[in-house]
PATORPA-891586 format. One record per atom (N, C-alpha, C): x, y, z; residue in three letters. Coordinates in steps of 0.05 Angstrom, whole numbers. Atoms other than C-alpha are relative to their C-alpha. Layout:
{{X Y Z} "ALA"} ...
END
This chain:
{{3 25 -15} "MET"} {{918 -784 25} "MET"} {{-13 7 27} "MET"} {{14 -5 -26} "LYS"} {{871 -788 85} "LYS"} {{14 -15 22} "LYS"} {{-10 14 -23} "LYS"} {{896 -804 154} "LYS"} {{-23 -14 14} "LYS"} {{21 14 -15} "ASN"} {{858 -855 194} "ASN"} {{-5 15 27} "ASN"} {{6 -13 -25} "LYS"} {{822 -822 252} "LYS"} {{-5 -21 22} "LYS"} {{4 18 -22} "LYS"} {{823 -855 320} "LYS"} {{-27 6 12} "LYS"} {{25 -6 -14} "PRO"} {{756 -863 355} "PRO"} {{6 16 26} "PRO"} {{-4 -17 -23} "LYS"} {{745 -816 413} "LYS"} {{7 -16 25} "LYS"} {{-6 16 -23} "ASN"} {{748 -872 464} "ASN"} {{25 -18 -3} "ASN"} {{-24 15 6} "HIS"} {{813 -900 435} "HIS"} {{21 6 21} "HIS"} {{-22 -3 -19} "VAL"} {{869 -912 486} "VAL"} {{24 -13 -13} "VAL"} {{-24 12 11} "ASP"} {{939 -922 460} "ASP"} {{10 -22 19} "ASP"} {{-9 22 -16} "THR"} {{967 -988 483} "THR"} {{29 -6 -6} "THR"} {{-28 6 2} "TYR"} {{1040 -1004 495} "TYR"} {{2 -30 -3} "TYR"} {{-2 29 5} "ARG"} {{1054 -1073 465} "ARG"} {{29 -8 -5} "ARG"} {{-28 7 4} "PRO"} {{1126 -1091 478} "PRO"} {{4 -30 -7} "PRO"} {{-8 28 4} "THR"} {{1160 -1154 454} "THR"} {{17 -7 25} "THR"} {{-14 7 -24} "VAL"} {{1184 -1189 517} "VAL"} {{17 -24 -5} "VAL"} {{-18 22 2} "ARG"} {{1245 -1232 516} "ARG"} {{10 -7 28} "ARG"} {{-9 8 -26} "TYR"} {{1261 -1272 578} "TYR"} {{11 -28 -1} "TYR"} {{-13 26 -2} "HIS"} {{1301 -1333 599} "HIS"} {{-20 -23 -1} "HIS"} {{17 23 4} "SER"} {{1273 -1401 584} "SER"} {{-12 -10 27} "SER"} {{11 7 -26} "ILE"} {{1263 -1413 659} "ILE"} {{-27 15 5} "ILE"} {{24 -16 -4} "TYR"} {{1212 -1356 661} "TYR"} {{-21 -8 -21} "TYR"} {{18 8 21} "ARG"} {{1181 -1378 595} "ARG"} {{-14 -26 8} "ARG"} {{12 25 -9} "THR"} {{1170 -1447 624} "THR"} {{-20 5 22} "THR"} {{18 -7 -22} "TYR"} {{1139 -1417 687} "TYR"} {{-26 13 -11} "TYR"} {{24 -13 12} "VAL"} {{1092 -1372 646} "VAL"} {{-17 -20 -15} "VAL"} {{15 21 14} "ASP"} {{1073 -1431 602} "ASP"} {{-15 -18 19} "ASP"} {{13 17 -20} "SER"} {{1058 -1472 664} "SER"} {{-24 14 12} "SER"} {{22 -16 -10} "LEU"} {{1014 -1416 691} "LEU"} {{-22 1 -21} "LEU"} {{19 -1 22} "PHE"} {{980 -1411 623} "PHE"} {{-16 -26 -1} "PHE"} {{13 26 0} "GLN"} {{964 -1486 626} "GLN"} {{-18 -4 24} "GLN"} {{14 4 -25} "ALA"} {{940 -1482 698} "ALA"} {{-22 20 6} "ALA"} {{21 -21 -5} "THR"} {{895 -1420 692} "THR"} {{-16 5 -26} "THR"} {{16 -9 23} "GLU"} {{844 -1389 645} "GLU"} {{12 25 -13} "GLU"} {{-12 -24 10} "LEU"} {{891 -1331 632} "LEU"} {{18 -6 -24} "LEU"} {{-20 3 21} "ASP"} {{931 -1321 568} "ASP"} {{27 11 9} "ASP"} {{-27 -8 -9} "ARG"} {{1005 -1306 570} "ARG"} {{2 30 4} "ARG"} {{-1 -29 -3} "ASN"} {{995 -1231 560} "ASN"} {{-13 9 26} "ASN"} {{13 -6 -25} "GLN"} {{947 -1229 619} "GLN"} {{17 -7 24} "GLN"} {{-18 8 -21} "ILE"} {{997 -1266 662} "ILE"} {{22 20 3} "ILE"} {{-21 -20 -1} "MET"} {{1052 -1217 644} "MET"} {{-10 27 11} "MET"} {{11 -25 -11} "ARG"} {{1007 -1157 658} "ARG"} {{-5 -2 30} "ARG"} {{4 5 -29} "CYS"} {{988 -1187 725} "CYS"} {{27 2 15} "CYS"} {{-27 -1 -13} "ALA"} {{1062 -1196 742} "ALA"} {{10 28 2} "ALA"} {{-9 -28 0} "LEU"} {{1078 -1124 723} "LEU"} {{-16 16 20} "LEU"} {{17 -15 -19} "PHE"} {{1019 -1097 763} "PHE"} {{8 -6 28} "PHE"} {{-6 7 -28} "THR"} {{1036 -1136 826} "THR"} {{28 7 8} "THR"} {{-27 -7 -6} "ALA"} {{1110 -1121 821} "ALA"} {{2 28 13} "ALA"} {{-1 -28 -11} "ALA"} {{1096 -1047 836} "ALA"} {{-8 0 30} "ALA"} {{9 1 -28} "HIS"} {{1067 -1069 904} "HIS"} {{16 -21 16} "HIS"} {{-16 21 -13} "ASN"} {{1119 -1123 921} "ASN"} {{25 12 13} "ASN"} {{-23 -12 -14} "PRO"} {{1170 -1103 974} "PRO"} {{27 -10 -11} "PRO"} {{-25 11 11} "ILE"} {{1223 -1149 944} "ILE"} {{7 14 -26} "ILE"} {{-4 -15 25} "PHE"} {{1215 -1117 875} "PHE"} {{9 28 5} "PHE"} {{-6 -28 -6} "LEU"} {{1215 -1047 904} "LEU"} {{29 3 12} "LEU"} {{-27 -1 -12} "ALA"} {{1279 -1062 945} "ALA"} {{21 -4 -22} "ALA"} {{-19 4 22} "LEU"} {{1313 -1088 882} "LEU"} {{2 24 -17} "LEU"} {{-1 -24 16} "MET"} {{1293 -1027 842} "MET"} {{15 23 15} "MET"} {{-13 -20 -16} "ASN"} {{1318 -983 899} "ASN"} {{31 -2 -2} "ASN"} {{-28 4 3} "GLN"} {{1387 -1014 891} "GLN"} {{12 13 -25} "GLN"} {{-9 -10 25} "TYR"} {{1391 -989 820} "TYR"} {{-11 28 -6} "TYR"} {{11 -27 4} "LYS"} {{1356 -922 829} "LYS"} {{22 21 -3} "LYS"} {{-18 -23 4} "MET"} {{1391 -860 804} "MET"} {{-3 19 23} "MET"} {{1 -17 -24} "ASN"} {{1409 -813 860} "ASN"} {{-18 25 -2} "ASN"} {{14 -25 3} "ASP"} {{1376 -751 831} "ASP"} {{-29 -3 -10} "ASP"} {{27 5 11} "VAL"} {{1310 -784 809} "VAL"} {{-16 -15 21} "VAL"} {{18 14 -19} "SER"} {{1252 -803 854} "SER"} {{-15 -22 -16} "SER"} {{15 21 14} "PRO"} {{1219 -870 836} "PRO"} {{-29 8 -3} "PRO"} {{29 -6 3} "PRO"} {{1148 -865 809} "PRO"} {{-17 -16 19} "PRO"} {{18 16 -16} "SER"} {{1090 -886 851} "SER"} {{-19 -15 -20} "SER"} {{17 15 18} "SER"} {{1045 -939 821} "SER"} {{-27 12 -1} "SER"} {{27 -12 2} "PRO"} {{978 -916 794} "PRO"} {{-21 -18 13} "PRO"} 
END
């Protein structure tokens, strides 16, 4: 049996299933209706900007493990 070969320029993509409260679903749906972005693009934008948001970083710092340094955003 042959294995499928990936093209040289192939990049593995992480595609999680996201479950969130209906309040956030309603907000994302409203953004979807108000912009030209699809829901996945909206979620990617939210994740990207969170890494640069002082409120998000402060919240993550509250739950940080003592012996592990938080990663820097790429």
